[in-house]
C-alpha positions, 0 to 999 in steps of 0.5 A, a space after each residue: 444931651 448937648 451933641 455936637 455933630 461935625 459935618 452937615 452931609 447927609 449922614 451928619 444931618 441924618 444923625 442931627 435929625 433923629 437925635 433932635 427928634 429924640 429931644 436932644 440939643 444939636 449943633 451941626 457944625 459944616 466947613 463948606 459955605 453951602 450944605 450940599 457942595 462940592 459934590 463928591 459923589 456919583 449919587 447912586 442909592 440901591 432899593 434898599 433906601 427905601 427902608 429908611 421912609 424918605 421921599 426919595 422923589 424929592 431929590 430923585 434924577 433917575 430910576 436905574 432898573 439893569 446893570 450891565 457888566 462888561 469885561 475884556 472878553 465877556 458881559 452880562 446884564 442884570 436887573 437891579 433897581 437903583 436910584 440916581 439922585 441929586 446930591 445937592 438936593 438930597 444933602 439939602 432935603 436931609 439937612 432941612 429934616 434936622 432944622 425942622 426938629 430944631 437942630 442948628 445948622 451952622 455953616 462956615 464952621 470947622 473943627 479944629 481941634 481938641 483940648 481935654 473936654 473941649 472942642 475948639 470950632 472956627 467960624 471961617 467968616 469971623 475968625 472967631 474961635 468957639 470953645 464948646 464942651 458938648 456932651 457928645 461929639 459925632 464926627 461925620 466929617 468925611 474920609 480924611 476926618 479931623 475928628 478921627 485924627 483929633 480923637 485918636 481913631 485915625 487908623 495908621 493902616 487906613 487906605 483910600 481910593 481916589 475917585 474921579 468923575 464927570 458929567 458928560 454928554 452923549 447918548 445912553 440908555 436912560 435906565 442902565 448902568 454899565 460898569 467896565 472891568 479889566 486891566 486896560 480900563 481900571 486895574 483892581 476896580 472899575 469904570 462907570 457910566 451912570 445915566 441921568 438921562 438918554 443924553 447925560 451921565 456921570 462917567 467915572 472911576 476909582 483907584 488907589 493910584 493912578 486915577 486920573 491917567 485911567 480916567 483920561 484914557 476912558 473918557 477919550 476912548 469913548 469920546 465923552 463931552 465934559 461938562 463938569 468934573 469931580 473928585 474925591 477921597 474915599 475910604 476902605 474899610 478897615 476892621 481895626 478902626 475904632 469908632 467910639 471912645 469917651 464921648 465921641 463917636 464915628 459915622 460914615 466915611 469918617 469911620 470908613 464904614 464903605 462898601 469896599 466892592 463898590 465904594 458906596 456908603 449912604 445906605 450903611 451909614 445911614 443904617 449905622 446912624 440909626 443904631 448909634 442914636 438907638 445907643 445913645 437914647 437907650 445907653 447901649 454899647 455902640 461898638 456891640 450893636 453895629 456888628 450887624 453892619 460891621 459884617 457886612 463891610 467885612 464881607 465887602 472888604 474880602 471880596 474887594 481883596 480877592 477882585 483887586 488882584 484878578 486878571 483879565 481871564 478871572 474877570 471873564 471866568 466870573 461873568 462866565 459862572 454869574 451868566 448861569 440862570 440860577 446864579 443870575 438870579 441870585 444877583 438879581 435877588 439881592 441888592 450890593 447892600 445885602 451880600 451875606 446871603 448873595 455870598 453864601 447862596 452863590 457858593 452853595 449853588 456854584 462851588 466853582 466859585 471857591 477858585 477864587 478863594 486862592 486870592 485870600 490865601 496868605 492875606 489877613 483875613 481878619 
């Protein structure tokens, strides 16, 4: 089949790689002049990334072995293995995989609109419009996806976080991510310090509103010296979001498949792509086959609904519960990409966590 993929980020390129490898004719259209730029992501991958059998050392910046969590009055250290990657190198690595299987990547080409069975792509250098009729269109074009809007997928209740991040100079524990919670730091979410080395770190936070104000305050309080600034829109998972219609499918940020608790999306999106490619090749129903990933996204969303209403005392109480050895062991056993067994086992071993479910009362759980 002739397949057009909109967006040459790692998710669009990974789809292109697997589809071209399956024998399809694949063209990937990227609106920026270069794959991997601008950078709009912290670049943290959990160890679940290993399941994709890609050589992380090709784009690895640092390896993390511990996460420190700080609330207004409490703190805890949790062992976790994470990879800090260079997104530019990572994006280009996956793009080169796609090209190696025969996929074409056309930069400076942006999706404009849908006309019946045709799509219109504009070459920004020449101004020329391309009128194409692919068998399949895949939207991998980010949180504000023009493809989702053109095909009527963009749900009116869709929400976004707005993340602000800077690469800063300072002194850091090179293998420890630090996260900060509380009303004075980042109401409803958290701030992070992710080290690239002992002297460089990626520092940021995300909120639905006022993120720049709180970010500037966080920088000033910690006396960080900024080298480079980044910002981006991050979607909140919405269970009502459609993923397919006619010959069009959505993946990654375009589909909103981002963990609502951390706003990380690469691992679930790559799993999403594997499922979609299997559906295209095998004639399966994408909406049905994506159910395991959708269930994980739903769990993250419910947790986010709870913690977004936390008081500072709630954060302190949560950490005091997690500090129990058998609960901390669970938090160290399961990654953030595997929330179902973590939540189930935590509630079984410590029923006091049920206290926080009061924040779901009156909310739309489904």
